[in-house]
C-alpha positions, -999 to +999 in steps of 0.1 A: +036-007+064+078-016+063+091-051+050+097-064+089+058-053+099+046-074+066+069-105+070+061-108+109+023-109+094+030-136+074+051-156+103+021-150+128-013-170+130-042-145+125-065-144+159-043-161+181-050-197+200-086-200+216-091-220+255-103-249+232-069-250+212-051-244+246-071-279+256-042-294+233-010-294+253-030-300+291-018-336+290+019-322+287+016-294+310-004-311+341+022-343+334+050-315+343+033-295+371+024-329+394+062-342+385+074-308+398+051-309+430+062-339+437+097-331+432+086-305+461+075-333+482+107-354+479+109-355+518+073-368+523+073-397+499+047-408+518+025-387+504+035-391+465+018-423+458-017-405+462-009-372+452+006-391+419-024-415+415-052-383+415-028-365+389-027-397+365-062-396+368-065-362+358-042-365+329-064-393+315-100-375+320-082-343+299-067-375+274-105-386+277-119-352+267-095-346+239-105-380+225-141-369+224-138-332+208-112-348+181-139-375+171-169-350+172-151-324+158-121-334+138-082-331+144-070-300+163-039-277+157-025-256+179+007-230+172+027-220+204+030-184+207+007-179+175+036-186+150+034-203+121+055-235+105+083-232+107+089-207+135+066-220+162+058-255+178+029-267+159+007-293+188-013-314+164-043-342+173-060-364+154-081-395+161-052-419+159-033-396+184-061-389+202-065-430+207-030-433+217-029-408+242-059-420+260-043-453+259-011-440+271-029-422+302-052-455+309-017-477+310+000-448+334-027-447+358-025-487+358+013-482+365+006-455+396-021-477+407+001-508+406+031-490+418+013-476+448+015-513+465+049-524+450+080-494+447+099-499+478+095-471+501+135-466+492+127-462+455+101-436+458+130-416+476+145-414+445+123-403+424+099-429+412+069-409+403+084-373+391+100-397+370+067-413+359+054-376+352+082-370+329+080-401+309+041-392+307+050-358+295+075-367+268+050-393+258+020-369+255+045-344+237+053-370+214+017-379+207+009-348+200+036-327+182+031-317+149+065-318+131+094-344+134+124-321+153+096-317+182+092-356+179+127-360+183+128-334+216+097-357+232+110-390+225+148-377+246+123-362+273+107-399+278+143-411+269+156-393+300+129-402+326+129-439+311+165-439+323+158-426+356+131-453+362+156-478+351 
């Protein structure tokens, strides 16, 4: 085996991530997917509220499932792409992070329900619910990240979304 193969073997996580490990990134992925779907429906703003409430409920259910798993099995870690740190992006979830994630999902669902009745149609046209999902992706990513650099990245994502909401 050459030097490059040895270095690659040392930088990779053996065995890769299982489906259970990949559940960690689901809150971020779902938030981005629902936000993108709402952007695709920008001409049908009357459909935004029902789709957003369903999406926020699904994200909350995933958050609660992650909380259940962490409470039962202990902390979970997933390395994106199978690369060890510092080459890969680490998603780590412990009990406190899972609690924060579940509370954030609950608050987002409550905000989505309140927004269905209180946000004017003109503000819906400018992307209220897609920005809400982008902010949830940033919040979820911040609670799930395993290193300080990616915490900064997710914090920037949620700040961009909050500026759009303002």
